[in-house]
C-alpha positions in Angstrom: -30.8 2.8 -12.0 -27.9 5.2 -12.5 -25.6 4.4 -15.4 -22.4 2.6 -14.6 -19.2 3.2 -16.5 -17.7 0.0 -18.0 -14.0 0.3 -17.6 -11.0 -1.7 -18.8 -7.6 -1.6 -17.1 -4.4 -2.0 -19.2 -1.4 -2.8 -17.2 -1.4 -5.0 -14.0 1.7 -3.8 -12.2 2.2 -2.1 -8.9 0.2 1.1 -9.8 -2.7 -1.0 -10.8 -2.6 -3.5 -7.9 -1.8 -1.1 -5.1 -3.4 2.2 -6.2 -5.8 2.5 -9.1 -7.8 -0.7 -9.0 -8.4 -0.7 -5.3 -9.6 2.9 -5.5 -11.8 2.3 -8.6 -13.3 -0.7 -6.8 -14.7 1.7 -4.2 -16.6 3.8 -6.8 -20.2 2.7 -7.1 -20.9 4.0 -10.6 -18.1 2.1 -12.3 -17.3 -1.5 -12.9 -14.0 -3.0 -14.2 -15.0 -5.5 -16.8 -11.5 -6.6 -17.9 -7.8 -6.3 -17.2 -5.0 -6.7 -19.6 -1.2 -7.3 -19.2 1.5 -8.7 -21.5 2.2 -11.1 -18.5 -1.2 -12.6 -18.3 -0.5 -14.2 -15.0 -0.3 -10.7 -13.5 -3.6 -9.8 -15.0 -5.2 -13.0 -13.6 -3.8 -12.4 -10.2 -5.3 -8.9 -10.2 -8.6 -10.1 -11.5 -8.8 -12.8 -8.9 -8.1 -10.3 -6.1 -10.8 -7.8 -7.2 -13.3 -10.0 -8.9 -12.7 -8.7 -12.4 -14.4 -11.1 -14.9 -12.1 -11.1 -17.9 -8.3 -11.1 -18.5 -6.3 -10.6 -21.6 -2.6 -10.5 -22.7 -3.2 -8.2 -25.6 -5.0 -4.9 -25.3 -6.1 -5.1 -29.0 -8.0 -8.3 -28.2 -9.6 -6.7 -25.1 -10.7 -3.7 -27.2 -12.2 -6.0 -29.8 -14.1 -8.3 -27.5 -15.2 -6.2 -24.6 -17.9 -3.6 -24.5 -16.3 -0.7 -22.6 -16.8 3.1 -22.2 -13.2 3.8 -21.3 -9.8 2.5 -20.2 -7.2 3.3 -17.6 -3.7 3.0 -19.1 -1.1 1.9 -16.6 1.8 0.8 -18.7 5.4 2.0 -18.8 5.8 5.5 -20.1 7.5 4.4 -23.3 4.4 2.3 -24.2 1.8 4.8 -23.0 1.5 6.7 -26.3 0.8 3.6 -28.4 -1.7 2.1 -26.1 -3.6 5.4 -25.5 -3.6 6.2 -29.2 -5.0 2.7 -30.0 -7.8 3.1 -27.4 -8.8 6.6 -28.5 -9.0 5.6 -32.1 -11.2 2.7 -31.0 -13.6 5.2 -29.6 -12.7 4.8 -25.9 -12.2 7.5 -23.3 -8.8 7.3 -21.7 -7.2 8.0 -18.4 -3.5 7.5 -18.7 -0.9 7.5 -15.9 1.6 10.3 -16.3 3.5 11.2 -18.3 1.4 11.9 -21.4 3.9 10.1 -23.6 7.7 10.5 -23.3 7.9 13.9 -24.9 5.8 16.9 -25.9 5.4 15.7 -29.5 3.6 12.5 -28.3 1.5 14.4 -25.9 0.3 16.9 -28.5 -0.3 14.0 -30.9 -2.6 12.3 -28.4 -4.3 15.7 -27.9 -5.1 15.9 -31.6 -6.4 12.3 -31.7 -8.7 12.8 -28.7 -10.1 16.0 -30.3 -10.6 14.2 -33.6 -12.4 11.3 -32.0 -14.4 13.4 -29.6 -13.1 11.5 -26.6 -11.9 12.4 -23.1 -8.2 11.9 -22.6 -7.2 12.6 -19.0 -3.7 12.4 -17.5 -3.2 11.2 -13.9 -1.3 14.2 -12.4 -2.4 13.1 -9.0 -0.8 16.0 -7.0 -3.4 18.4 -8.5 -6.2 16.1 -7.1 -4.9 16.0 -3.5 -7.5 17.5 -1.2 -4.6 19.1 0.7 -3.2 20.9 -2.4 -6.7 22.0 -3.4 -7.5 23.4 0.0 -4.2 25.2 0.4 -4.5 26.8 -3.0 -8.0 28.0 -2.3 -7.1 29.6 1.0 -3.9 31.2 -0.2 -5.5 32.7 -3.3 -8.3 34.1 -1.2 -5.8 35.8 1.1 -3.1 37.1 -1.3 -1.7 37.7 -4.7 0.9 35.0 -5.3 4.3 36.2 -6.2 6.6 33.2 -5.9 6.2 29.4 -5.9 9.0 26.9 -5.2 8.7 23.2 -6.1 11.1 20.4 -5.0 11.3 16.7 -5.6 14.4 14.8 -4.3 15.1 11.2 -3.9 18.0 8.6 -4.1 17.9 6.5 -7.3 20.2 5.3 -10.1 18.1 6.7 -12.8 20.3 5.3 -15.6 19.1 1.9 -14.4 15.5 2.6 -13.2 14.7 5.1 -16.0 16.9 3.5 -18.7 14.2 3.6 -21.4 13.0 7.2 -21.0 13.9 10.5 -19.4 13.4 10.6 -15.6 12.9 14.3 -15.9 9.9 14.0 -18.3 8.5 10.9 -16.6 9.1 11.5 -12.9 10.1 15.1 -12.1 7.1 16.1 -14.3 5.0 15.6 -11.1 6.8 18.6 -9.4 6.9 20.6 -12.6 3.2 20.1 -13.3 2.3 21.1 -9.7 4.3 24.2 -10.0 2.7 25.2 -13.3 -0.8 24.3 -12.0 -0.3 26.4 -8.9 1.0 29.3 -10.9 -1.9 29.2 -13.2 0.3 30.4 -16.1 2.7 29.4 -18.8 6.5 30.0 -18.5 7.8 33.1 -20.2 11.5 32.5 -19.6 13.8 30.3 -17.6 17.3 29.3 -16.7 18.4 25.8 -15.6 21.5 24.3 -14.1 21.8 20.6 -14.9 24.4 18.3 -13.2 25.5 14.7 -13.0 26.3 13.4 -9.5 27.8 9.9 -9.6 25.8 9.2 -12.7 26.4 8.7 -16.5 23.2 10.7 -17.2 21.8 14.0 -15.9 20.3 13.5 -12.5 20.0 17.0 -10.9 18.1 20.1 -12.1 17.7 23.5 -10.6 15.5 26.0 -12.6 14.2 29.5 -12.0 11.2 30.4 -14.1 9.4 33.7 -14.9 5.7 33.0 -15.7 3.6 35.1 -18.0 1.5 36.4 -15.1 4.5 37.7 -13.3 4.9 34.9 -10.7 8.5 33.7 -10.2 9.0 30.0 -9.7 11.8 27.6 -8.9 12.0 23.9 -9.6 14.6 21.7 -7.9 15.2 18.0 -8.4 18.0 15.7 -7.4 18.4 11.9 -7.4 21.3 12.0 -5.0 19.5 13.1 -1.8 19.4 11.0 1.4 15.7 10.2 1.1 12.5 11.2 -0.7 11.7 14.9 -0.2 8.8 16.5 -2.0 7.2 19.9 -1.2 5.7 23.1 -2.5 6.0 26.6 -1.1 3.7 29.4 -2.1 4.4 33.0 -1.2 2.5 36.3 -1.4 2.4 39.5 0.8 -0.7 38.3 2.6 0.0 34.7 3.1 2.7 32.0 2.6 2.1 28.2 2.6 4.4 25.2 2.9 2.9 21.9 1.6 4.8 18.8 2.8 4.2 16.1 0.2 6.5 13.6 2.0 9.7 14.5 3.9 11.4 11.2 4.1 8.1 9.5 4.8 4.5 9.5 3.4 3.0 11.9 5.9 1.5 15.0 4.2 0.5 18.2 5.8 0.6 22.0 5.3 1.1 25.2 7.2 -0.4 28.5 6.0 1.0 31.7 7.6 -1.1 34.8 7.3 0.5 38.3 7.5 -0.2 39.8 10.8 0.7 43.3 9.7 3.9 45.3 9.8 7.2 44.4 8.4 10.2 42.5 9.6 13.7 44.1 9.6 16.0 41.6 11.3 15.2 38.4 13.2 18.5 38.7 15.0 17.9 42.2 16.4 14.2 42.4 16.7 12.9 38.8 16.7 10.4 37.3 14.4 7.0 39.0 14.4 4.0 36.6 14.9 1.8 35.4 12.1 -1.5 33.7 12.2 -0.9 30.0 11.3 -3.2 27.3 10.1 -2.1 23.6 10.0 -3.8 21.2 7.6 -3.5 17.4 7.6 -3.8 15.6 4.4 -5.5 12.5 5.8 -8.0 14.5 7.7 -9.0 16.6 4.7 -9.4 13.4 2.6 -11.4 11.7 5.3 -9.1 8.7 5.1 -5.6 7.6 6.0 -5.3 5.5 2.9 -2.4 6.7 0.7 -4.5 6.4 -2.5 -7.1 8.7 -1.0 -5.1 11.5 0.6 -2.5 11.5 -2.2 -5.1 12.2 -4.9 -5.2 8.9 -6.7 -8.8 8.0 -5.9 -9.9 11.6 -6.7 -8.3 11.4 -10.2 -10.2 8.2 -10.9 -13.5 9.5 -9.6 -12.9 12.7 -11.7 -12.4 10.7 -14.9 -15.4 8.5 -14.3 -17.6 11.5 -13.5 -16.4 13.3 -16.6 -17.2 10.4 -18.9 -20.7 9.8 -17.4 -21.6 13.5 -17.3 -19.7 14.9 -20.2 -17.5 17.1 -18.1 -13.9 18.3 -18.5 -11.2 16.5 -16.4 -9.0 18.5 -14.0 -6.0 17.5 -16.1 -6.8 17.1 -19.8 -4.3 15.8 -22.4 -4.1 19.4 -23.7 -3.1 20.7 -20.3 -0.6 17.8 -19.7 1.0 18.5 -23.0 1.7 22.1 -21.9 3.6 20.7 -18.9 5.6 18.6 -21.3 6.3 21.8 -23.3 7.5 23.4 -20.1 9.8 20.5 -19.3 11.4 20.8 -22.7 11.7 24.5 -22.3 13.5 24.2 -19.0 16.0 21.7 -20.4 16.5 23.9 -23.5 17.4 26.9 -21.2 20.4 25.1 -19.7 23.2 27.4 -18.5 
């Protein structure tokens, strides 16, 4: 019989209930043996729903009493470091929801601890895991040298209330930043950022231009005073350009890839737009499911973590790699103009 990973879940909020635990429950080579939450009634409700045998209020107690291979840490970002650090030092593999701590210092500290303990520490940067993102990057890289990538994440939120305990930039916009850095496949060399406050006592809008070490130019735009949630990624090169819709006011995800048909364009007004060969990709179709947790990469990141633990592999987003995205976030804020 194939080995099963024995997994604990720490945090029984919305991400656990609606996303992670349902997708983990579908994985045959893993069993959730316990769930923990400071509000134990939440842990018990989650356990009852998914047939999890044990519940705890304190993760220290769960670590002491349960035989586990690893844990999924789904607590608020300001508690992630302490919980993940405790679990790693107890000899457990860890998958933590983003961000990897609330700053680069915490992320690099977890990196050092994971290395010292010889344990996997993976970070749930789910956009990387989306079948749609993976397929678009594969096709574009096969068709062209990438020259520019533009990443955008807009929504309407009072972040001084919702993100009152930690930076929304490091904790939320990090999704769009990490996707940009991942697609570029390089570290930032230089940057400039305009930061603004729109009807807010704290910064809530950021526009950055970045030059990566490999020559790619990138932009990152985020604003918490847009009409709805808009999230996308554009990738450009002389042979192909792609637009990945990660939600334009809704949860539908799709992409278009335009391949250069030859020749150059002078003026759309005077000569029209020359034709390009276009591919359209649908996120749900590529994932083989219309479940949000499937096509938005959440199940894939859980499967990746479980597979890496059982087969001694390297996760798609290690703590080391996630720490570099935190480094980039702090660089962009430092380069304010």
